[in-house]
C-alpha positions as CSV (number, residue, x, y, z in Angstrom):
1,M,21.9,-15.9,18.1
2,R,23.7,-14.7,14.9
3,A,22.4,-17.3,12.7
4,K,18.9,-16.6,12.6
5,N,19.5,-13.4,11.8
6,D,21.9,-14.1,9.3
7,A,18.6,-16.1,8.5
8,R,15.7,-14.1,8.3
9,S,18.2,-11.5,6.7
10,E,18.6,-13.7,3.5
11,A,14.8,-14.1,3.3
12,L,14.4,-10.4,3.9
13,R,16.6,-10.1,0.9
14,K,15.0,-12.4,-1.4
15,A,11.7,-11.9,-1.0
16,P,10.4,-8.3,-3.4
17,L,10.3,-5.0,-2.3
18,N,7.8,-2.9,-1.7
19,S,5.5,-5.2,-1.0
20,W,3.3,-7.4,2.4
21,V,5.4,-10.5,3.9
22,A,4.8,-13.3,6.6
23,L,7.8,-15.1,7.8
24,S,7.9,-18.6,8.6
25,G,7.4,-19.4,12.9
26,D,12.0,-19.2,12.9
27,E,11.5,-15.6,10.7
28,T,14.0,-18.7,8.5
29,R,11.7,-18.7,5.4
30,V,9.1,-16.1,3.1
31,V,5.2,-17.8,4.1
32,A,3.3,-15.5,1.8
33,V,3.9,-12.8,-0.3
34,G,1.1,-9.9,-1.4
35,K,0.5,-6.6,-2.3
36,T,-1.7,-5.7,1.1
37,Y,-1.9,-6.7,5.5
38,G,-5.9,-8.4,4.0
39,E,-3.5,-10.4,0.7
40,V,-1.4,-12.1,3.5
41,A,-2.7,-12.3,6.7
42,E,-6.0,-14.3,4.3
43,Q,-3.0,-17.0,2.7
44,L,-2.1,-17.2,6.3
45,D,-5.6,-17.7,7.9
46,R,-6.1,-20.4,4.2
47,A,-2.9,-22.3,5.5
48,G,-4.2,-22.5,9.1
49,D,-0.6,-20.6,10.5
50,E,-1.0,-19.0,13.7
51,H,2.8,-17.9,14.4
52,S,4.3,-16.0,10.8
53,V,5.7,-12.9,11.1
54,I,4.1,-10.5,8.8
55,L,6.4,-7.3,7.8
56,R,6.6,-4.9,4.8
57,T,9.9,-4.5,3.0
58,P,11.1,-1.2,1.7
59,D,11.7,0.4,-2.0
60,A,15.1,-0.8,-1.2
61,W,16.9,-1.9,1.3
62,L,19.8,0.7,2.6
63,P,23.0,-0.3,2.9
64,L,23.8,0.3,7.0
65,A,26.9,2.2,7.8
66,V,27.9,2.0,11.6
């Protein structure tokens, strides 16, 4: 499970900030990027992709303190 989490974290770190992004079904890579949710959803629809996860990236990544 850790490898998947690491791959997801790496993909998100490389994604543009303050954007909507779609991660592949296995959550290891960014497959679409847009300024709005609708933009990303439309890209996925055109590609016939029904398994990606859409989420919004923050304005800035903050360090995690535990």
